[in-house]
N, C-alpha and C positions, 0 to 999 in steps of 0.2 A: 271458823275458829282453828287456830295451827295444834297440831298433835299435841305438844306440851299443855298446853291451854287448855285442850280437851281432855286430857288424863287427869289433870290436876281436877277440872270439873266432876269427872267421874269419881275420883278419888274422895272428894268433898260432898258427893252425894246429889250435886245440883245438876249434875250431866247427865248423856246417856249413850249407849252404844246401838245403834242401828235400830234406836227410837225406844229400846229397853231400858228401864231404870237401874241404878247401880245396886238395888235390892234384887231386882229380877235377874241382872247379870250373876250376883254371887249365888244368889238361889240354884241357879242353873249350873254353874261350876259346881255346887256343892252335890248336886244329884249325879253330873256326869264322875267326880270323886268316888261315889259310893258305887256307881257300875265299875268303875275301875278297878277300886279295890274288889270287887266279888270276882271280876274277870281272872284279877291276879292271884285269888285265892283258891279257884277253880284250875288256872293253871299250875298251879302248886302241887295239886291232887296228881301225882304222878301216874299214871296207868301201869300195870306191869306189862313185858314183853308177851306179844300175842303168838302162841304156836305158829310154826308154819302152815300155811292152809285155811289162815282165819279170812274172814271176808275182808274184801278192800276197804282199806282206811283203817284197819285194825292195827295194822304192824307197817314195816317196811315192804317197799315194793319188790325187793329183792333181799332177802335176810341171809344167804349164802355168800358172802364177800371172800375174794383173796386177794390180799394184800402182799408187793413186793418191798424186799428190802436189802441193803447190803450191809455189811461191818462199818458201820459209821456210828458216831454219839449221835449224829441227827437224824438218825432214825427211830428215836428213843419216844417220838409222839405217838406213833403208830403201835410198837413193840408194848408199852407201857399201858395204852389202851386196851391191848389185847389180854396182857397178863393181870391187870388189875378189875378186869371183867368190866371195863366201860363200854365196850361193843355189846356185850351180852347184856346190859342193863336198858338198852336201846332196842332189841331185838335181833343184833347183827350176830349172825354166827361168823365170826372171822378165822381164817387160817392166813398165817403170816410164813411167805415163801421167801428165803433167803437165797441170793444168787451170788454168783461171784465176781461181776461186774457191770457196769451202767449199760453196757452193748446188751447182755442178757436182760437186764430189766426193760431197757426199751423193747426189744423184740416180744417178751412176754405181755409186755402192755399191748403194742401195736397188734399181736394175733390174738389179745382177747385172752391167752392163757392165765392173765391176771387181770381184776377188774379196777386196781387204784393201786399208788405206790409212791413212796417216796423217792422223790427224783429232781436232779440238777435242774433248777430253773430255765434254762437254755434250751432243755431237750424237749421238751412240749410244745414249746415255741417252734423250734425248728422242724419238729415234726409236722406241725400245722402247716410250714412253710413249704415241705418238701423238701427238707436239707439234708436229711439223713438216709434218705432213701426213697421209697412209696410214699405218696400225702398220706399221711394219717393224722387229721384233725384232733387236736387233746385240748382238755379244759383244766385250768388251776383254781379248784376253787378256794383251796387253803394255801395262806404262806406258812410253813412249819418251822422255821427258823432263819436267823439271822445271823453274821459273820460266821466264826468257827473255823476259818481256814488259815491256813500259813505257808508260806515259801520256806523251805527248809533245806538247807545244804549239808553236804558232807563234814566231818568233823576235821577232816583235813584243809579245810577253809576256814577254820575257826580262829580268830584274831586278825584274820586277813580282810575277810569281806564280813561287812554287816547288812543295815538296809539299805545301801547306797547301790545299785547297780555298777555305777561307772568304774566303782574300784573291783568289780569282777571280770570286766571288760580286757585287763591284761592277761590274766588268766586264762579266759575263753580264748583269745587271739595267739596265746602261746601254743595252746593244744590244738588248734586249729593249724597253725604253721607246723607241728609235728607229725600233721596227716592223723592224728586222734582226737578229733572234735569232744568236748565234753558232753555228756549225757544228760539232758534233764527231760521230766517226765510231767503230763497232767493226765487227768482223768479220763477225759473225753472230749472229743474236738469242739463239739458246740456248748459245753460246759462252761461254769463260771471260772474253775481252775485255767482251763485254756487262755481266759481274756486276763486272769492276774498274772500268770507266770508271762505272758504276751507282753502286757502292759508293762510291768516291771522291767523287763528285758532291754525292750523299748528305750524305755526311759535312760537304761545306761549306754545307749549307742550301739546293742546288742542286737541283731539280725537272728532270732530263734529259727528261720528257715535255712538261713545260709550260714551262719556262725557256729553251730552248734547242731546236735542231735535231740531233737525235740521229738519223743514219742508218746505213746499211751500206755499207762501201766494202770491197773485195777488198784483200789484204794490199798485192799490188803496186803497188797505185794509189794506197796513203795517203802517199807522199813527193810525187806529183805533187800532189796536192789541198792538202797543206800550204805547197809550194812557190807554188804559182798563188795562196794567199790564201782558197781557197774554202771553206777547213776551218781551224779555230782548234785544234784539238786532236783528239787520235784515242789508242786503246788498240791496238796491235798487237805481235806477234813481231817478233823480229828476223829479218835484218838491217837492217829498214827504220828504226829508231829509231837506230842507229848513223848509219845514212846520212844521215838528217838533221841530226846533230850534225857529222859530217863535212864536208858540203858547205855548214853555215850555214844551214841551211832552218829548223832548231828546234831546240828541246833537250829533256831528259828531265827531266820534273817529277817522276815517282816509277817505280821499278822495282816491279813486282808483287810481287815476293818480301819487298818491304818492307810490303805487306798481309798476304801470307799467306807465310811462309816455307816454301822447299822446297813449295811446292804443287803438284800435280799439273797438268799442263798437255795434252801430245798423247801421243795414245796410238794403236795399233796395233788397227784396229776391222776385225770380218767380219760378215756377215749370219749369225744365229744359224743358219738350215737350212743354209747352208752350212759352217759349222762342224760342223754335227752330222753 
C-alpha cells in the first residue's frame, strides 16, 4: 500500500500504523498530549534564582559574570538585560565593563578579565585562528544584531559623492597626487567594518592600502575625527553615523545592509575554555 492510500485508510479507520488501529493511535497521541501539557505547565513554574553557594543544579554554574561593551547602539541587548534585571532573574550577578575600543575588549576577553562581551563577528573567528596574536579559541553562542553600520563621508564631499565609490576615485587620486592622501578609518582590522570599507573602495577602483591612508579609530572617536577634518570618511556602527548627520558634520554614503542585506554584525562571544 503506498503512503497516500495508507494515510487515507488510517483516517477512515480501516488501516493501522505499525499494527495499531486508528483508535489506538489517537488514544496514544492524547496521552502524549496530556503528558506534554503537564511538562509545559511545570516548566512554566519558574523557580526563583538561588543564592550563591547553593547545591549543584540549583542555579548557574557561575553566578558572577563580567561583560564587556563599547559605546555602540548594538551593545543594547547586554546593557538592557543588566538594567532591566533580566540577568538577575536567572541568578546572574552581571557587571558591565565599558571599554574604549575593540582592542581593549579583545584583550580583556582573551586574558579572562571579562567573561563575555559584545564583539564584531570577525574578532572571535580571527582569535580562534590566531590572526590577532596568540591563538585564543572563542565561541559565539548568540548573534546580537544584524545591519546597523554605515559608511560616512565628510560634509565637504556632500553633493559630489554618494553611494557609488567610482565618483570618489578622482578625489582620492587628486589628494594622492598632492602628497596628502585622504584618510579613512575602520574600527578593527578583522572586523566587519574593515571588510565593508575595503569592499566599497575596491568597487570604485581604489586600493585602500596604496591610494589612501586607511587606519584604525575607536568608534566613539569617529565623529571628532570627521568633525576636525582629519578624516574624509569612515565605516562605523550607530549611533555615530546618525550623530554626524544630526550635527551636520558628515553624511551617510551607504548603509552596510545595501552591500549585504541582513548581514550578521555583533555577537556575544566567550572564551572556549570558559564556555566548556
